[in-house]
C-alpha positions as a Markdown table, in Angstrom:
| # | Residue | x | y | z |
|---|---|---|---|---|
| 1 | Met | 145.9 | 29.2 | 122.2 |
| 2 | Met | 148.3 | 27.0 | 120.2 |
| 3 | Ala | 148.9 | 28.0 | 116.5 |
| 4 | Tyr | 148.3 | 25.0 | 114.2 |
| 5 | Ser | 149.8 | 24.6 | 110.8 |
| 6 | Glu | 147.7 | 24.2 | 107.7 |
| 7 | Asp | 148.6 | 20.5 | 107.7 |
| 8 | His | 147.1 | 20.1 | 111.2 |
| 9 | Ile | 143.9 | 22.0 | 110.1 |
| 10 | Ala | 143.6 | 19.8 | 107.0 |
| 11 | Leu | 144.0 | 16.7 | 109.1 |
| 12 | Ala | 141.3 | 17.8 | 111.5 |
| 13 | Ala | 138.9 | 18.5 | 108.6 |
| 14 | Glu | 139.6 | 15.2 | 106.9 |
| 15 | Tyr | 139.1 | 13.4 | 110.2 |
| 16 | Ala | 135.7 | 15.0 | 110.5 |
| 17 | Leu | 134.8 | 13.9 | 107.0 |
| 18 | Gly | 136.2 | 10.4 | 107.5 |
| 19 | Thr | 138.6 | 10.5 | 104.5 |
| 20 | Leu | 141.8 | 9.6 | 106.3 |
| 21 | Asp | 143.5 | 6.3 | 106.1 |
| 22 | Ala | 144.1 | 4.2 | 109.2 |
| 23 | Asp | 147.6 | 5.6 | 110.0 |
| 24 | Glu | 146.5 | 9.2 | 109.7 |
| 25 | Arg | 143.4 | 8.5 | 111.8 |
| 26 | Ala | 145.6 | 7.0 | 114.5 |
| 27 | Gln | 147.8 | 10.1 | 114.3 |
| 28 | Val | 144.9 | 12.5 | 114.7 |
| 29 | Glu | 143.4 | 10.4 | 117.6 |
| 30 | Thr | 146.7 | 10.5 | 119.4 |
| 31 | Met | 146.9 | 14.3 | 119.1 |
| 32 | Met | 143.3 | 14.5 | 120.3 |
| 33 | Ala | 144.1 | 12.5 | 123.4 |
| 34 | Val | 146.9 | 14.9 | 124.5 |
| 35 | Asp | 145.7 | 18.2 | 123.0 |
| 36 | Arg | 142.3 | 19.6 | 124.1 |
| 37 | Glu | 142.5 | 22.5 | 121.7 |
| 38 | Phe | 143.2 | 20.2 | 118.7 |
| 39 | Thr | 140.2 | 18.1 | 119.9 |
| 40 | Ala | 138.0 | 21.3 | 119.9 |
| 41 | Met | 139.2 | 22.1 | 116.3 |
| 42 | Val | 138.2 | 18.6 | 115.2 |
| 43 | Glu | 134.8 | 18.9 | 116.8 |
| 44 | Ala | 134.3 | 22.4 | 115.1 |
| 45 | Trp | 135.0 | 20.8 | 111.7 |
| 46 | Gly | 132.6 | 18.1 | 112.6 |
| 47 | Asn | 129.9 | 20.6 | 113.3 |
| 48 | Arg | 130.5 | 22.5 | 110.0 |
| 49 | Leu | 130.7 | 19.4 | 107.8 |
| 50 | Gly | 128.6 | 16.9 | 109.7 |
| 51 | Ala | 125.2 | 18.5 | 108.8 |
| 52 | Leu | 126.0 | 18.5 | 105.1 |
| 53 | Asn | 127.4 | 14.9 | 105.3 |
| 54 | Gln | 124.2 | 13.6 | 107.1 |
| 55 | Met | 121.9 | 15.0 | 104.4 |
| 56 | Val | 123.6 | 13.0 | 101.7 |
| 57 | Gly | 123.4 | 9.2 | 102.0 |
| 58 | Ser | 126.5 | 7.2 | 101.5 |
| 59 | Ile | 126.7 | 5.5 | 98.1 |
| 60 | Glu | 129.2 | 2.7 | 97.5 |
| 61 | Pro | 130.8 | 3.1 | 94.0 |
| 62 | Arg | 130.7 | 0.2 | 91.6 |
| 63 | Pro | 133.8 | -2.0 | 91.4 |
| 64 | Glu | 134.6 | -0.7 | 87.9 |
| 65 | Val | 134.8 | 2.8 | 89.3 |
| 66 | Trp | 137.5 | 1.8 | 91.8 |
| 67 | Asp | 139.4 | 0.1 | 88.9 |
| 68 | Lys | 139.3 | 3.3 | 86.9 |
| 69 | Ile | 140.6 | 5.3 | 89.8 |
| 70 | Arg | 143.4 | 2.9 | 90.4 |
| 71 | Thr | 144.3 | 3.0 | 86.7 |
| 72 | Ala | 144.3 | 6.8 | 86.6 |
| 73 | Ala | 146.5 | 6.9 | 89.7 |
| 74 | Gly | 148.9 | 4.4 | 88.3 |
| 75 | Leu | 148.1 | 1.8 | 90.9 |
| 76 | Ser | 146.7 | -0.9 | 88.7 |
| 77 | Glu | 149.9 | -2.9 | 89.0 |
| 78 | Pro | 152.0 | -3.7 | 92.1 |
| 79 | Gln | 154.6 | -1.0 | 92.7 |
| 80 | Ala | 158.2 | -2.2 | 93.0 |
| 81 | Pro | 159.9 | -1.1 | 96.2 |
| 82 | Leu | 162.4 | 1.7 | 95.8 |
| 83 | Leu | 166.0 | 0.4 | 96.1 |
| 84 | Leu | 168.7 | 2.7 | 97.2 |
| 85 | Pro | 172.4 | 1.9 | 96.7 |
| 86 | Asp | 174.2 | 0.7 | 99.8 |
| 87 | Thr | 176.3 | 3.7 | 100.2 |
| 88 | Pro | 177.9 | 4.6 | 103.6 |
| 89 | Pro | 176.6 | 7.8 | 105.0 |
| 90 | Phe | 180.0 | 9.4 | 105.1 |
| 91 | Leu | 180.3 | 8.9 | 101.4 |
| 92 | Val | 177.2 | 11.0 | 100.6 |
| 93 | Ala | 178.0 | 14.5 | 99.6 |
| 94 | Pro | 176.6 | 17.3 | 101.8 |
| 95 | Glu | 174.8 | 18.8 | 98.8 |
| 96 | Val | 172.9 | 15.6 | 98.4 |
| 97 | Ile | 171.9 | 15.6 | 102.1 |
| 98 | Glu | 170.8 | 19.2 | 101.8 |
| 99 | Ala | 168.8 | 18.3 | 98.7 |
| 100 | Leu | 167.1 | 15.4 | 100.5 |
| 101 | Ala | 166.2 | 17.8 | 103.4 |
| 102 | Asp | 164.7 | 20.2 | 101.0 |
| 103 | Asn | 162.8 | 17.4 | 99.3 |
| 104 | Ser | 161.2 | 16.5 | 102.6 |
| 105 | Asn | 159.8 | 20.0 | 102.9 |
| 106 | Val | 158.4 | 19.6 | 99.3 |
| 107 | Ile | 156.8 | 16.2 | 100.2 |
| 108 | Arg | 155.3 | 17.7 | 103.4 |
| 109 | Leu | 153.8 | 20.6 | 101.4 |
| 110 | Ser | 152.5 | 18.2 | 98.8 |
| 111 | Asn | 150.8 | 16.1 | 101.4 |
| 112 | Ala | 149.1 | 19.2 | 102.9 |
| 113 | Ala | 148.0 | 20.3 | 99.4 |
| 114 | Gln | 146.6 | 16.9 | 98.7 |
| 115 | Arg | 144.6 | 17.0 | 102.0 |
| 116 | Trp | 143.1 | 20.4 | 101.2 |
| 117 | Arg | 142.2 | 19.2 | 97.7 |
| 118 | Arg | 140.4 | 16.2 | 99.2 |
| 119 | Val | 138.6 | 18.4 | 101.7 |
| 120 | Ala | 137.6 | 20.9 | 99.0 |
| 121 | Ala | 136.5 | 18.1 | 96.6 |
| 122 | Val | 134.3 | 16.4 | 99.2 |
| 123 | Thr | 132.6 | 19.7 | 100.3 |
| 124 | Thr | 132.1 | 20.7 | 96.7 |
| 125 | Ala | 130.5 | 17.3 | 96.0 |
| 126 | Ile | 128.2 | 17.6 | 99.0 |
| 127 | Ala | 127.2 | 21.1 | 98.0 |
| 128 | Ala | 126.5 | 20.0 | 94.4 |
| 129 | Val | 124.3 | 17.1 | 95.7 |
| 130 | Leu | 122.4 | 19.5 | 97.9 |
| 131 | Val | 121.8 | 21.9 | 95.0 |
| 132 | Ala | 120.6 | 19.0 | 92.9 |
| 133 | Met | 118.2 | 17.8 | 95.6 |
| 134 | Ile | 116.8 | 21.3 | 96.0 |
| 135 | Ala | 116.2 | 21.6 | 92.2 |
| 136 | Val | 114.6 | 18.2 | 92.1 |
| 137 | Gly | 112.4 | 19.0 | 95.1 |
| 138 | Val | 111.2 | 22.2 | 93.3 |
| 139 | Tyr | 110.6 | 20.8 | 89.8 |
| 140 | Gln | 110.2 | 17.1 | 90.2 |
| 141 | Pro | 109.5 | 16.2 | 93.8 |
| 142 | Asp | 108.1 | 12.8 | 92.9 |
| 143 | Leu | 111.7 | 11.6 | 92.2 |
| 144 | Leu | 112.8 | 12.1 | 95.8 |
| 145 | Pro | 112.3 | 9.5 | 98.5 |
| 146 | Asp | 109.3 | 10.0 | 100.8 |
| 147 | Arg | 111.4 | 11.3 | 103.7 |
| 148 | Leu | 113.1 | 14.0 | 101.6 |
| 149 | Arg | 110.0 | 14.9 | 99.6 |
| 150 | Pro | 108.7 | 18.4 | 100.5 |
| 151 | Lys | 105.4 | 18.4 | 102.2 |
| 152 | Pro | 102.6 | 19.8 | 100.0 |
| 153 | Arg | 101.3 | 23.2 | 101.1 |
| 154 | Thr | 97.6 | 23.4 | 101.5 |
| 155 | Gln | 96.0 | 26.8 | 100.9 |
| 156 | Val | 92.4 | 27.4 | 101.9 |
| 157 | Val | 90.7 | 29.9 | 99.6 |
| 158 | Glu | 87.4 | 31.3 | 100.7 |
| 159 | Val | 85.2 | 32.2 | 97.7 |
| 160 | Lys | 82.2 | 34.4 | 98.5 |
| 161 | Thr | 79.3 | 34.0 | 96.2 |
| 162 | Pro | 77.5 | 37.3 | 95.7 |
| 163 | Gln | 74.0 | 37.0 | 96.9 |
| 164 | Ala | 71.3 | 37.7 | 94.3 |
| 165 | Ala | 69.4 | 40.9 | 94.9 |
| 166 | Pro | 66.0 | 40.3 | 96.4 |
| 167 | Pro | 63.2 | 40.6 | 93.9 |
| 168 | Ser | 61.6 | 43.9 | 94.0 |
| 169 | Ala | 58.0 | 45.2 | 93.5 |
| 170 | Gln | 57.1 | 47.2 | 90.4 |
| 171 | Tyr | 54.8 | 50.2 | 90.6 |
| 172 | Val | 52.8 | 52.0 | 87.9 |
| 173 | Ala | 50.8 | 55.2 | 87.6 |
| 174 | Val | 48.5 | 56.2 | 84.8 |
| 175 | Leu | 48.7 | 60.0 | 84.3 |
| 176 | Gln | 45.5 | 61.3 | 82.7 |
| 177 | Lys | 43.2 | 64.3 | 82.8 |
| 178 | Asp | 39.8 | 64.1 | 84.6 |
| 179 | Gly | 39.5 | 60.3 | 84.1 |
| 180 | Gly | 40.1 | 60.6 | 80.4 |
| 181 | Ser | 42.3 | 58.4 | 78.3 |
| 182 | Pro | 45.9 | 57.8 | 79.5 |
| 183 | Ala | 48.4 | 60.5 | 78.4 |
| 184 | Phe | 51.4 | 59.0 | 80.1 |
| 185 | Ile | 52.3 | 55.7 | 82.0 |
| 186 | Leu | 54.8 | 56.0 | 84.8 |
| 187 | Thr | 56.7 | 52.9 | 86.0 |
| 188 | Val | 58.9 | 52.8 | 89.1 |
| 189 | Asn | 61.3 | 50.0 | 90.1 |
| 190 | Gly | 60.9 | 49.4 | 93.9 |
| 191 | Ala | 64.6 | 48.3 | 94.4 |
| 192 | Thr | 66.5 | 50.9 | 92.3 |
| 193 | Arg | 63.8 | 53.6 | 92.4 |
| 194 | Asn | 64.5 | 54.4 | 88.7 |
| 195 | Phe | 61.5 | 55.4 | 86.8 |
| 196 | Thr | 60.4 | 55.2 | 83.2 |
| 197 | Ile | 57.6 | 57.4 | 81.8 |
| 198 | Arg | 56.0 | 56.4 | 78.5 |
| 199 | Lys | 54.2 | 58.8 | 76.3 |
| 200 | Val | 50.8 | 57.3 | 75.2 |
| 201 | Asp | 48.5 | 60.1 | 74.0 |
| 202 | Ala | 50.0 | 63.5 | 74.6 |
| 203 | Ala | 51.4 | 66.2 | 72.3 |
| 204 | Ala | 53.0 | 69.5 | 73.2 |
| 205 | Asp | 53.3 | 72.6 | 71.1 |
| 206 | Pro | 56.7 | 73.1 | 69.4 |
| 207 | Asp | 57.7 | 75.9 | 71.8 |
| 208 | Lys | 56.5 | 74.0 | 74.9 |
| 209 | Ser | 57.7 | 71.0 | 77.0 |
| 210 | Phe | 56.0 | 68.5 | 79.2 |
| 211 | Glu | 57.6 | 68.4 | 82.7 |
| 212 | Leu | 57.0 | 65.8 | 85.4 |
| 213 | Trp | 56.5 | 66.8 | 89.1 |
| 214 | Leu | 56.5 | 65.0 | 92.4 |
| 215 | Ile | 53.8 | 66.4 | 94.8 |
| 216 | Ser | 53.5 | 65.4 | 98.4 |
| 217 | Asp | 52.2 | 67.0 | 101.7 |
| 218 | Arg | 55.6 | 66.0 | 103.1 |
| 219 | Leu | 57.4 | 68.4 | 100.8 |
| 220 | Pro | 57.1 | 72.2 | 101.0 |
| 221 | Arg | 56.6 | 72.5 | 97.3 |
| 222 | Pro | 56.4 | 70.3 | 94.1 |
| 223 | Arg | 59.8 | 68.8 | 93.0 |
| 224 | Ser | 60.7 | 68.6 | 89.4 |
| 225 | Leu | 61.6 | 65.2 | 88.0 |
| 226 | Gly | 62.7 | 66.6 | 84.7 |
| 227 | Val | 61.4 | 67.4 | 81.3 |
| 228 | Ile | 59.8 | 64.5 | 79.4 |
| 229 | Gly | 61.8 | 63.8 | 76.3 |
| 230 | Gly | 60.4 | 63.8 | 72.8 |
| 231 | Ser | 60.7 | 59.9 | 72.3 |
| 232 | Asp | 58.2 | 57.4 | 73.5 |
| 233 | Phe | 60.2 | 56.5 | 76.6 |
| 234 | Thr | 62.1 | 58.6 | 79.1 |
| 235 | Thr | 64.1 | 56.9 | 81.9 |
| 236 | Arg | 65.8 | 58.6 | 84.8 |
| 237 | Pro | 67.2 | 57.7 | 88.3 |
| 238 | Ile | 66.0 | 60.9 | 90.0 |
| 239 | Leu | 63.8 | 59.1 | 92.5 |
| 240 | Thr | 66.8 | 57.4 | 94.2 |
| 241 | Gly | 67.1 | 60.4 | 96.6 |
| 242 | Tyr | 63.6 | 60.0 | 98.0 |
| 243 | Asp | 62.1 | 57.9 | 100.7 |
| 244 | Pro | 60.3 | 54.8 | 99.4 |
| 245 | Asp | 57.1 | 55.6 | 101.4 |
| 246 | Leu | 57.0 | 59.1 | 100.0 |
| 247 | Ile | 57.5 | 57.8 | 96.4 |
| 248 | Asn | 54.6 | 55.3 | 96.8 |
| 249 | Thr | 52.1 | 57.9 | 98.3 |
| 250 | Ala | 53.0 | 60.9 | 96.3 |
| 251 | Thr | 51.0 | 62.4 | 93.4 |
| 252 | Tyr | 52.7 | 62.6 | 90.0 |
| 253 | Ala | 51.7 | 65.5 | 87.7 |
| 254 | Val | 52.6 | 66.8 | 84.3 |
| 255 | Thr | 52.6 | 70.5 | 83.5 |
| 256 | Ile | 53.2 | 72.3 | 80.2 |
| 257 | Glu | 56.2 | 74.6 | 80.6 |
| 258 | Gln | 58.3 | 76.7 | 78.2 |
| 259 | Ala | 60.7 | 74.9 | 75.9 |
| 260 | Gly | 63.4 | 73.2 | 78.0 |
| 261 | Gly | 61.3 | 73.2 | 81.2 |
| 262 | Ser | 60.8 | 75.5 | 84.1 |
| 263 | Pro | 63.6 | 78.0 | 84.5 |
| 264 | Asp | 63.4 | 78.3 | 88.3 |
| 265 | Gly | 62.3 | 74.8 | 89.5 |
| 266 | Asn | 58.7 | 75.8 | 90.1 |
| 267 | Pro | 55.7 | 74.8 | 88.0 |
| 268 | His | 54.3 | 77.7 | 85.9 |
| 269 | Ser | 51.0 | 76.1 | 84.9 |
| 270 | Ala | 48.4 | 74.0 | 86.6 |
| 271 | Pro | 48.8 | 70.2 | 86.3 |
| 272 | Val | 47.4 | 68.8 | 83.1 |
| 273 | Phe | 47.8 | 65.1 | 83.8 |
| 274 | Thr | 48.0 | 63.5 | 87.2 |
| 275 | Gly | 48.1 | 60.0 | 88.8 |
| 276 | Lys | 49.2 | 57.9 | 91.8 |
| 277 | Leu | 51.4 | 54.8 | 91.9 |
| 278 | Ile | 49.9 | 51.4 | 92.5 |
| 279 | Glu | 51.7 | 48.1 | 92.9 |
| 280 | Ser | 51.6 | 46.3 | 89.5 |
| 281 | Val | 54.0 | 43.4 | 90.2 |
| 282 | Pro | 54.5 | 42.1 | 93.8 |
| 283 | Pro | 58.0 | 41.3 | 95.1 |
| 284 | Gly | 59.4 | 38.0 | 93.8 |
| 285 | Ala | 57.4 | 38.0 | 90.5 |
| 286 | Pro | 59.3 | 38.6 | 87.3 |
| 287 | Ala | 58.9 | 42.1 | 86.0 |
| 288 | Pro | 57.2 | 42.3 | 82.6 |
| 289 | Ser | 59.4 | 43.5 | 79.7 |
| 290 | Gln | 58.4 | 46.7 | 77.9 |
| 291 | Ala | 58.3 | 46.8 | 74.2 |
| 292 | Arg | 60.1 | 49.7 | 72.7 |
């Protein structure tokens, strides 16, 4: 593969960008016609820079911009041709000829440097425009043309509304002795199976406690539901571990035990007050509030 100078590489890059004048473009096209490797290098530059160049539309500067450029470059007025004295070549000193030869190298390096600066300036400008377009697309997309505006992202969010718990029935049992006046009222929530026992007309000795029991032929022995507290209402969730049918058909009994309740989980006296649950509020009907 032929080794190309930096000047040739810069020419190929500027040709791909379209920044050469007519003479330089003719020079590059002549080299492309006779040198396939140079043609491949020009095409490689076109692939690198073409994608960036296509994303930025061409903008024609205003006339006053060109005037300022010409003024800054010292081209605002016609340049007088450079006149050399009509000196025969044989009268020119060798040192002058050598200096002119050295100056040609300087001019060639200067031209190469100018080409690379133009390539760098154009690519930097394209990159800056792309960064600006990305920033505008993120923060103010409405300022971009329709074809460059990012498409809005649609995100579907499924919101699940929790279903309301179905209304539950309420059950009540009046615990009394031999059909006498109620001593306790037991209320059971059909959904949560929590129960509340209300003291109505019962008093235990100071060294004794009332204890509530669940009695069923489906159980080998009575099950303690805990000691009834000293306040008017005692609420517990102990029934949550039992089958609803067993809860609805069981007998509820209150015994008098030692202070703090049965020590071994078995009743130590005969039931004093008993009763069975009946449905007091059907499913779907609001449960009555209890005054405390």
